[in-house]
TIRO-2110 file (N, C-alpha, C; in Angstrom, 1 decimal):
// TIRO-2110
19.9, -24.5, -43.4, N, 1, A
19.0, -23.8, -42.4, CA, 1, A
19.4, -24.4, -41.0, C, 1, A
19.5, -23.5, -40.1, N, 2, A
19.9, -23.8, -38.7, CA, 2, A
18.8, -24.6, -38.0, C, 2, A
19.3, -25.4, -37.1, N, 3, A
18.3, -26.2, -36.3, CA, 3, A
17.6, -25.3, -35.3, C, 3, A
18.1, -24.1, -35.2, N, 4, A
17.5, -23.1, -34.3, CA, 4, A
16.1, -22.8, -34.8, C, 4, A
15.8, -23.0, -36.0, N, 5, A
14.5, -22.7, -36.6, CA, 5, A
13.5, -23.7, -36.1, C, 5, A
13.9, -24.9, -35.9, N, 6, A
13.0, -25.9, -35.4, CA, 6, A
13.5, -27.3, -35.9, C, 6, A
12.6, -28.3, -35.6, N, 7, A
13.0, -29.7, -36.1, CA, 7, A
12.9, -29.8, -37.6, C, 7, A
13.2, -30.9, -38.1, N, 8, A
13.2, -31.1, -39.6, CA, 8, A
11.9, -30.8, -40.3, C, 8, A
10.8, -31.1, -39.6, N, 9, A
9.5, -30.9, -40.2, CA, 9, A
9.3, -29.4, -40.3, C, 9, A
9.6, -28.6, -39.2, N, 10, A
9.4, -27.2, -39.2, CA, 10, A
10.3, -26.5, -40.2, C, 10, A
11.6, -26.9, -40.3, N, 11, A
12.6, -26.4, -41.2, CA, 11, A
12.1, -26.6, -42.7, C, 11, A
11.6, -27.8, -43.0, N, 12, A
11.1, -28.1, -44.3, CA, 12, A
9.9, -27.2, -44.7, C, 12, A
9.0, -26.9, -43.7, N, 13, A
7.8, -26.1, -43.9, CA, 13, A
8.3, -24.7, -44.2, C, 13, A
9.3, -24.2, -43.5, N, 14, A
9.8, -22.8, -43.7, CA, 14, A
10.4, -22.7, -45.1, C, 14, A
11.2, -23.7, -45.5, N, 15, A
11.8, -23.7, -46.8, CA, 15, A
10.8, -23.7, -47.9, C, 15, A
9.7, -24.5, -47.8, N, 16, A
8.7, -24.6, -48.8, CA, 16, A
8.0, -23.2, -48.9, C, 16, A
7.7, -22.6, -47.8, N, 17, A
7.1, -21.3, -47.8, CA, 17, A
7.9, -20.2, -48.5, C, 17, A
9.2, -20.2, -48.1, N, 18, A
10.1, -19.2, -48.7, CA, 18, A
10.3, -19.4, -50.2, C, 18, A
10.4, -20.7, -50.6, N, 19, A
10.5, -21.0, -52.0, CA, 19, A
9.3, -20.5, -52.8, C, 19, A
8.1, -20.8, -52.2, N, 20, A
6.9, -20.4, -52.9, CA, 20, A
6.8, -18.8, -53.0, C, 20, A
7.2, -18.2, -51.9, N, 21, A
7.2, -16.7, -51.9, CA, 21, A
8.1, -16.2, -53.0, C, 21, A
9.3, -16.8, -53.1, N, 22, A
10.3, -16.3, -54.1, CA, 22, A
9.7, -16.5, -55.5, C, 22, A
9.1, -17.7, -55.7, N, 23, A
8.5, -17.9, -57.1, CA, 23, A
7.5, -16.9, -57.4, C, 23, A
6.6, -16.5, -56.5, N, 24, A
5.6, -15.6, -56.7, CA, 24, A
6.1, -14.2, -56.9, C, 24, A
7.2, -13.8, -56.2, N, 25, A
7.7, -12.5, -56.2, CA, 25, A
9.0, -12.3, -56.9, C, 25, A
9.4, -13.2, -57.7, N, 26, A
10.6, -13.2, -58.4, CA, 26, A
10.8, -11.9, -59.3, C, 26, A
9.7, -11.5, -59.9, N, 27, A
9.7, -10.3, -60.8, CA, 27, A
10.0, -9.0, -60.1, C, 27, A
9.9, -9.0, -58.8, N, 28, A
10.2, -7.8, -58.0, CA, 28, A
11.7, -7.6, -57.8, C, 28, A
12.5, -8.7, -57.9, N, 29, A
13.9, -8.6, -57.7, CA, 29, A
14.6, -8.2, -59.0, C, 29, A
15.7, -7.4, -58.8, N, 30, A
16.5, -7.0, -60.0, CA, 30, A
17.1, -8.2, -60.6, C, 30, A
17.2, -8.1, -62.0, N, 31, A
17.7, -9.3, -62.7, CA, 31, A
19.1, -9.7, -62.3, C, 31, A
19.9, -8.8, -62.0, N, 32, A
21.3, -9.1, -61.8, CA, 32, A
21.6, -9.3, -60.3, C, 32, A
20.6, -9.7, -59.5, N, 33, A
20.9, -9.8, -58.1, CA, 33, A
21.0, -11.3, -57.7, C, 33, A
21.8, -11.5, -56.6, N, 34, A
21.8, -12.8, -56.0, CA, 34, A
21.1, -12.7, -54.7, C, 34, A
20.5, -13.8, -54.3, N, 35, A
19.6, -13.8, -53.1, CA, 35, A
20.0, -14.8, -52.1, C, 35, A
20.2, -14.4, -50.9, N, 36, A
20.5, -15.3, -49.8, CA, 36, A
19.5, -15.1, -48.7, C, 36, A
18.7, -16.1, -48.4, N, 37, A
17.7, -16.0, -47.3, CA, 37, A
18.2, -16.7, -46.1, C, 37, A
18.1, -16.0, -45.0, N, 38, A
18.5, -16.6, -43.7, CA, 38, A
17.3, -16.6, -42.8, C, 38, A
16.8, -17.8, -42.6, N, 39, A
15.5, -17.9, -41.8, CA, 39, A
15.9, -17.9, -40.3, C, 39, A
15.2, -17.0, -39.6, N, 40, A
15.3, -16.9, -38.2, CA, 40, A
14.2, -17.8, -37.5, C, 40, A
14.3, -18.1, -36.3, N, 41, A
13.4, -19.0, -35.6, CA, 41, A
12.0, -18.4, -35.7, C, 41, A
11.8, -17.1, -35.7, N, 42, A
10.5, -16.5, -35.8, CA, 42, A
9.8, -16.8, -37.1, C, 42, A
10.6, -17.1, -38.2, N, 43, A
10.0, -17.5, -39.5, CA, 43, A
9.1, -18.7, -39.4, C, 43, A
9.3, -19.6, -38.4, N, 44, A
8.5, -20.8, -38.3, CA, 44, A
7.1, -20.4, -37.8, C, 44, A
7.0, -19.4, -37.0, N, 45, A
5.7, -19.0, -36.4, CA, 45, A
5.0, -17.9, -37.2, C, 45, A
5.8, -17.2, -38.1, N, 46, A
5.2, -16.1, -38.8, CA, 46, A
4.1, -16.5, -39.8, C, 46, A
3.0, -15.8, -39.9, N, 47, A
2.0, -16.1, -40.9, CA, 47, A
2.6, -15.9, -42.3, C, 47, A
2.1, -16.7, -43.2, N, 48, A
2.5, -16.6, -44.6, CA, 48, A
2.4, -15.2, -45.2, C, 48, A
1.4, -14.5, -44.8, N, 49, A
1.2, -13.1, -45.3, CA, 49, A
2.3, -12.1, -44.9, C, 49, A
2.7, -12.3, -43.6, N, 50, A
3.8, -11.5, -43.1, CA, 50, A
5.1, -11.8, -43.8, C, 50, A
5.4, -13.0, -44.1, N, 51, A
6.6, -13.4, -44.8, CA, 51, A
6.6, -12.8, -46.2, C, 51, A
5.4, -12.9, -46.8, N, 52, A
5.2, -12.3, -48.2, CA, 52, A
5.4, -10.8, -48.2, C, 52, A
4.8, -10.1, -47.2, N, 53, A
5.0, -8.6, -47.1, CA, 53, A
6.5, -8.3, -46.9, C, 53, A
7.1, -9.0, -46.0, N, 54, A
8.6, -8.8, -45.7, CA, 54, A
9.4, -9.0, -46.9, C, 54, A
9.2, -10.0, -47.7, N, 55, A
9.9, -10.3, -48.9, CA, 55, A
9.7, -9.2, -49.9, C, 55, A
8.5, -8.7, -50.0, N, 56, A
8.2, -7.7, -51.0, CA, 56, A
8.9, -6.4, -50.6, C, 56, A
9.0, -6.1, -49.3, N, 57, A
9.7, -4.9, -48.8, CA, 57, A
11.2, -5.0, -49.2, C, 57, A
11.7, -6.1, -48.9, N, 58, A
13.2, -6.3, -49.2, CA, 58, A
13.4, -6.2, -50.7, C, 58, A
12.5, -6.8, -51.5, N, 59, A
12.7, -6.8, -53.0, CA, 59, A
12.6, -5.3, -53.5, C, 59, A
11.7, -4.6, -52.9, N, 60, A
11.6, -3.2, -53.3, CA, 60, A
12.8, -2.4, -52.9, C, 60, A
13.4, -2.7, -51.8, N, 61, A
14.6, -2.0, -51.3, CA, 61, A
15.8, -2.4, -52.2, C, 61, A
15.8, -3.6, -52.6, N, 62, A
16.9, -4.1, -53.5, CA, 62, A
16.8, -3.4, -54.9, C, 62, A
15.5, -3.3, -55.4, N, 63, A
15.3, -2.7, -56.7, CA, 63, A
15.7, -1.2, -56.6, C, 63, A
15.4, -0.5, -55.5, N, 64, A
15.7, 0.9, -55.4, CA, 64, A
17.2, 1.1, -55.3, C, 64, A
17.9, 0.2, -54.7, N, 65, A
19.4, 0.3, -54.5, CA, 65, A
20.1, 0.1, -55.9, C, 65, A
19.5, -0.8, -56.7, N, 66, A
20.0, -1.0, -58.1, CA, 66, A
19.8, 0.1, -59.0, C, 66, A
18.8, 1.0, -58.7, N, 67, A
18.6, 2.1, -59.6, CA, 67, A
17.3, 1.9, -60.5, C, 67, A
16.9, 2.9, -61.2, N, 68, A
15.7, 2.8, -62.1, CA, 68, A
15.9, 1.7, -63.1, C, 68, A
14.8, 1.0, -63.4, N, 69, A
14.8, 0.0, -64.5, CA, 69, A
15.5, -1.3, -64.0, C, 69, A
15.8, -1.4, -62.8, N, 70, A
16.5, -2.6, -62.3, CA, 70, A
15.6, -3.8, -62.2, C, 70, A
14.3, -3.5, -61.8, N, 71, A
13.4, -4.6, -61.6, CA, 71, A
12.9, -5.1, -63.0, C, 71, A
12.5, -6.3, -63.1, N, 72, A
12.0, -6.9, -64.3, CA, 72, A
10.7, -6.2, -64.7, C, 72, A
10.4, -6.3, -66.0, N, 73, A
9.2, -5.7, -66.5, CA, 73, A
8.0, -6.4, -65.9, C, 73, A
6.9, -5.7, -65.6, N, 74, A
5.8, -6.3, -65.0, CA, 74, A
5.9, -6.6, -63.5, C, 74, A
6.8, -5.9, -62.9, N, 75, A
7.1, -6.1, -61.5, CA, 75, A
5.8, -5.9, -60.6, C, 75, A
4.9, -5.1, -61.0, N, 76, A
3.7, -4.8, -60.2, CA, 76, A
2.6, -5.9, -60.3, C, 76, A
2.8, -6.8, -61.3, N, 77, A
1.7, -7.8, -61.4, CA, 77, A
2.0, -9.0, -60.6, C, 77, A
0.9, -9.6, -60.1, N, 78, A
1.0, -10.9, -59.3, CA, 78, A
0.5, -12.0, -60.1, C, 78, A
1.1, -13.2, -60.0, N, 79, A
0.6, -14.3, -60.7, CA, 79, A
-0.3, -15.1, -59.8, C, 79, A
-1.3, -15.7, -60.3, N, 80, A
-2.2, -16.6, -59.5, CA, 80, A
-3.2, -15.8, -58.7, C, 80, A
-2.8, -15.0, -57.8, N, 81, A
-3.7, -14.3, -56.9, CA, 81, A
-4.3, -15.3, -55.9, C, 81, A
-5.0, -14.7, -54.9, N, 82, A
-5.6, -15.6, -53.9, CA, 82, A
-7.1, -15.6, -53.9, C, 82, A
END
């Protein structure tokens, strides 16, 4: 992660948030996909909910690009909840 995102404390916070979002939304991604996340400096200031929505939108776009049945079974369910 680039130092443009912030100092080490901020970069670690962004990494933790993105890992958590990925764990919660993993089922939305197609099984045969690779994922590369590039954090921009705005990710440090973005609310968690916005990052979650943005990831969900990208995951839906990836599933659509892979075709029907590409997403894992149960993609609409969320684990844990808030």
